[in-house]
N, C-alpha and C positions, 0 to 999 in steps of 0.2 A: 477390576474397571479402573477405568483411565479416567478421570478428571481435567477436561481440557478446557483452559480459558485462552478465549479471541478476545484480546483487548482491543476494542479498534475504534474509530473516530466517531460515529455518531451512536455506534452501542456498543455495550462489552457484554460479553456473549459466555455461557454456562452452558458446558456439555457432559453429561454422564455416559461414558460408550462405555459398552461392552468389548470382548476381546473379538470378539464377528464383525465389530464398527456398528453394532445401534446402538441407536441412541435410546438411552432408558429415560431418561429425565432432559428437561433444559432449560433454562431461565434465561433475560433477558435484560438491561440496564442500561437506560437511555443516557448520552454522555450530555455535557453542555459547553459549545464552544465558544470561544469569546475574540471579539473581535475590534480591538481595543483602538484601531488605526487604518484606515482603507489599506488590503495588503497583509495586513500581519491576522495570525490567526492562532490563538493559545488554550490552555486548559491546563484547571488544576490539577500538579502531579498528587497534590493531596486526594483530591476527587475518582483520581484513578484507582489510588489505592484502596479508598475506601468502597466505589463500589465492586471491585475485585474481590474485596474480604467479605462484603455482604452477599455477594455473589456464593458463595464457598457454603456461607452458613447456610442460605436457601439451597443449598444442594445436600447437602449433607441431613438438613429436616426435612424433604422431599424423599429421601431413600436411605432412611437411618440405618437398613439390615445391611444395604452394599458396601461392601469394603471397599476402599478406594485402596487400590498399590501404588498410583504414580498419581502426580499434578503434572500436566504438559500445559505450554504457553506458547498460543501466536501472539501479536501482536502489530496495531498498526506502525509502519515503517520509519524512520528516517524523524520521528519526531525525538525532539531530545530536553534529559530533565539534568541539572546543576542540585546535589545537596552537598550538606556537612558532611563529613563522615563520623563524628563526632554525636552527632544530634540526628540525624536522617533525616534535616527539614531542611525543603525546596530551598533555595537562595531566590526561587524566581517560578514563575509559571511554567508551564509547560508548552514547549514553541512547539508546533507543529508543522508537520511534514507541509501544508498548504501555505505555511508563514513564509512571506516575502521581506522579511526586515532587513537581510541579508545580501538584497540583491545589488547597494550600491558597492559591497565589500567583492560583489564577486566580479561587478563591474572592470573594480580597479585591479584585480588582480587577472582580467583578462586584458583589461591595457597592458600589466606592465610585463606580459607576454607570458606568463603560466600557464594556460589554460595546456598544451598539447602534452605537458610534464605529467599533469595532474589528470587526466585522462589516459596515460599510458600508463602510468601507475596505480589506479584507480577502478580505470576501465569508466566512468564517471563525468560527463560535460559539469563545467563553472553551469551552479543553478544554484539559485538560494532553497531548493526543496531539501538538498542535502544534509547534515547537520556540522560541516567541518566549519564554515562559514558562521552559520548560529551562533557554536558554541564558542565563536573569539569575538562577535558581536554581543551574546549575555554578559562573556568576561569582562566586557569593556564598560559594559550598562550600569554593571553593579556594582557600587564605590566597593572596592577594597579586593573585589571577588579575583583579580588576576592574581596579586600578590600571595589571595590565602591560597589557588589553587597551587601556584609553585611551591608554596609551603607542604605541601602535601595533604591540605585541611579539607578540599573538596573532592566530592568524585560525582562523575558524571557518567551517563550514559543512554542508551534507547530506552523504549518502556519495557521491553525483557528485562535489563539490565536492573530499572527500578524495581519492577514487581519482584524479583529476584534476591534481592534486599531487601524488601521489607520481610515477605515470606522467610527468609535464612535468621531473622534476627539483627540486622545487620554485618551477617559472618563470612555471606560471600556475593562480589562484586565481581561477576564476570557476565560474555556475552557469548553467542554461537557464530558462524560463519558469515550467517546467512545476513544477522545485523549488523558485523565490523562491515559486512561488504557493502552495505547503502551510507555509509559514512562520511566517505571521500578521506577518510583518512587509514585507510586497510589496503595494502597490496598485494594485489589480483595473483601478482606471481612469485612474492616470497610467503604469502599467507599468515600477514604479520601486521602491526602497526608500523606504519612505515615514519620515520624520523623526516627525514623530505617533506613528506603532504603536512605533516605537523609544524614543520618550519615558514612552510609557504604558506598556510594558513593560521597560523600564533595561537597554536593549542599544548599548551604542556600535556603531553604523553601520562604521562604520572596517574591525571586525573581518570583516565581508557580503565573500562574494566579488562581481566583474565579470558583472554577469544579459544573459548574449546568446541568439539564436536557437536553439533544440533542434537544428538539422541545421548549426550553423557548427562550423567547422571550428578547435576551442577551443585546439588546440597540439599539439606533436608529441609520442612518445615519444624520454622522453631515451636517451642510451648508455648501456647496459650494465646500467640496473636490472630490466629484463627481458630474454626472448628473442626478443622482438620486435625488428626491425630499426629501428634510431636513425633518427627522421624520419617513422614509421609515423604519421600522423596521427590522433589523435581526430575524428571527425568527427559524432559527432551522440550527446545526455543525453537521457535523459530519465524519469521518476519510471517505476515500474515499471507502476502501473497505467494512464498513460498512453500508456506505449510500448503495452500491451496491447489499450487503443481503439485507438491506430493499425491493429495488426494486423487489427483487427477491420474496417479499411477503416469507420473513426466519424468519420469529416470529413463522416460524413453524419448530418445533422441527424436525429435522434429514433429511431438505433438506439443503443440501449441495449446494456450487457456488463457483467457479472460476474467479476471475478477472484476466484476464490474461492483462495485458502493461509492463512496463521498466521489474515490476517483478510479482511474480505473488502471490495470496493472494488464498485460498481454506477457508472459514469458515463455522459453521454450527455451529446456536442459539440450545440452551440447557434449558434443565427447572430450573437445577443451576448450578454452579460453579462447573465444572468439572478439576479435577487435572488428564494433562496427562502424560502416563507413557510411550509413545512412541515419546517423545521429539518434542512436541507441545504446543502450547501457549495455559492458559487460559484468556480470553480477557471479557471486556463488549462491546455488539454486539451494544446497546444504551440503553437512557433510556427515559421514557414519563413519564411525570406529576411527576419523581420519584421514579417511581417503573423500573428497571434494568436487561434489557435483558439480558445473561451469552452467551457466544459462547465458543466453539474451535475453533484454526486458524494454520494454517501452513503457513508462508510466504516463496516464494523464490525469492532469490537476483538476480539471472537475467534469465527473459523468454523470453519477446519480443524482449530485449535490444540485445539478442545473436543473434536473425534473423537479426540486422542491424549492428551488429557487424563483421557476417559472409558477407553481402552484401558487405561491404567496402573492405573485407580482399580478398576477392574473385574478387574485383575489378568490381563490377556491378551496374547498374541504379537505381536499387530502389529494395527493399524488394518483389513486383511484380517478379520482375526477377529472384530472391532467388527461390519465390516456385515453376513457370515455370521449374527452372531447376531440381527443386528437385523432382518435377513430371514425369520427363523425364525418371527415373530410375525405376523401379519395388520393388528395398530397397538399405538399402546403403551399399552393398557390404562389409559390416564387419565392416564399420567403427564407430565409435563412438565417439561423442563430448561428453565434460560435462565442460560444460560452466560457469565454477565458475568464472569470468571475477571480481566478486568482491566476494568470498567466496561462501561456499554453506550455505546455509540457511538450513531450516527444509525438511525432519525429521533429517541430517546431523551434522548440526552445526558447519562447518570448517572453519573461517572465515579466515583463513591462506593459503587456498587451491585458487590456479586459474588454470585457463582452460585448458585443454586438449585435443589432435586430436589421438586416437587409432585406431587399425585395419589398418594401410595404406598397400598397397602392390602396386604391376606394375603395375596390374588393376584398382585402385581409378581412378576415375577423379573429376572434381569440383563437378557436379551431384551427388556423393554418398556424399561430405560435407555437401551440399545444406541439402541434405535427411534426413543426421543424427540431422546436427541443426536441425532443424523442428520437427524428432524424440525426440529431448535432454529435450524439451519443455513439451512432452509429456509424456515422461517420469520423470522428475522432479514434476510433477502434480501427476502423476498415484502415485510416493511415498508418496506424502502428504497425495492421498484419500486413501489409501490403511491404515495409520497411523491414519485416524479419524477412519476408518473402529474396527480399533484394540482399538483405546480409548473409542470409543461407544458401542463396542460391539454387534455390527448391523452386513446386509447388505447393503450398501446406494443403494438404487435403477436407481439412476440417478446422472448427472450431470448438472449444469445448467453454462453456463458459459457470463462474457462479457468482455467487453473490446477492446482495439485496435485491439490486435490479435488476437481476436473469430472470426472480419470480414475471417479470413485466411479458404479457404475452406477447402486444403489440410489437416492442422493442424487439424481441426474443424474432420475431421473422422478419423484421426490418434488418435487425442484424447479418441474414442468410442472403434478403434479396441486396444490400448493400454491398456484402462481399464477394456475391456469386458464388456461394460458397455452404457446403453443408454447416448447421450449424447445432450443436447436443449440449442439450441441457440437461444434468443428472436432478433426478426428482429430489433428493435432497440439496438444499443451497449452503448450507452451513459446511461448506468446505476447506477451511482454514482450520475449525475446532477438532473436524473429523483427520483431517492430515497430520495434524498433528500427535491426536491420538493416536494415530496410527504408527507415526515414528516412535512414539513413546514404548508403544505393543510392545514393535518388530524389538525395541531396544530390550525389553524385559524377555525375550524371548518369547513373547504371547501368538504371536502371530508373522510370518515370513511368506504369506502369500498377499500377491497382488489380489484385492479382492475386485469383482466386476459393480463396474456402477452403471443400474441401470437407468435409462432418463429419455427425456424425450427427443426429436428432431422435426429441425426446420430445411426446407427445400428452396432453393432461392424460386421466386418468382415472376419476377420484374424480368421485362427484357433488354437485353443486350444496352440499346440506346436510352431506356429510360435510367438507367443505371449507368451511363455516360453523362446525361445531362445533370443527374446530380453530385457526380463528384464535379463535372464542370465550374458547375454555380457555388459550390462548396469550395473547392480552391480559389478561384476566383477572389470568395469573401473574405478567406483567412490569409494570401497575398495583400489584400488591400490592406485588412489589419495590421499586418507584419510591415507591412513597407511604410503606414504611418505613424509608429512606433521608431522606425528608425530615421524617419526625416523629423521628427519632435526633438529624438535624441543631437541632432546634427543642426 
């Protein structure tokens, strides 16, 4: 049995997975995100660890007769923690991937002409989503932190590293290639931390974890810290979006998946490193036995979170009520929602943008706003899908989806209609946990076959004219927002 932990922004989940890929037991715990200032997002690092330890206890209690051969970790990416090496105590809250506190520093680096070199080395554009600038901001914000970091007294890492440090009783400070490739401190060519990037962002490399293959035996669980048997190996770590691609058998080049959660990630494996010409990111999907699988990705800052936000805004009881309301009208009545609640991600990359609702008229009803919100999730995914096709120079035949929002059947059909492509939805949506469990099983020699993933299929039903009209309204609304931000900056 593999115990897979999927530590996310909204929830932390635990899955007990058999070698055949069956979920024997599962548990989930909601996480609390704090927004101390507009554009900022953070979470208690201690709460992340406590949630994981509690879920491990629940899982071992739920299946006491099931021996657990390995622990596998998938995690929210680009979220960063800094902690003391001697005590293991965080010096500040975990700064989330959604957080924009480093926007000013990114703008300064862009103005200084660093963006081309940063993107050439890391594959990532200058944007506050990525950890490098956040780490520098955190070191400057906490009194004495920079000096302590340079003296070797602090450790820094993404959530996978933070959990591994705690699980191993502070014995192992490591990460995998997938998570390292999201930090903007990692060189996609050398596959190592990059001293030039560290100098640009002013981050001491000594703080960072050792980089290892995603299927490594990273360490063993220490005695007494969790309900797991001491010595249980941590045998795979992957960023959540990468784990989902692995679940979708994404090692096949040209197969694209979208993980639709708080935000969204579209990713496709590539035979070699691809430099995007359409504002997407180069990344490492995973590594096995030291061999690296490259990928191209587009990240959307707010997706499922938009539905939750508008649910509250309209005073509805839950997101199911929002979907029912959206389904009560045939279209959005000309209303366009641009859910830039934490800026716009790929392919627009406008961190300063904020959400808008346009096209309102005297005939607008809450149902139109509800429908426009779901359409916006689909339209953002459509923008990234089109950028992927342009970068790869191919027509992608279909899209596979997973994540919490993938359960929404109205959104499922909307995606097919907006893309003009079939959309496939596995009946099991916990793709990240199952993906990293599969990687761990393969590393243990328990599974060498690509499992078949049955699911539902949505076919496009809109006319070409209807699809074009919606895309035109959406494009004009996004362009107006981005242009407005540019004018304010000047």
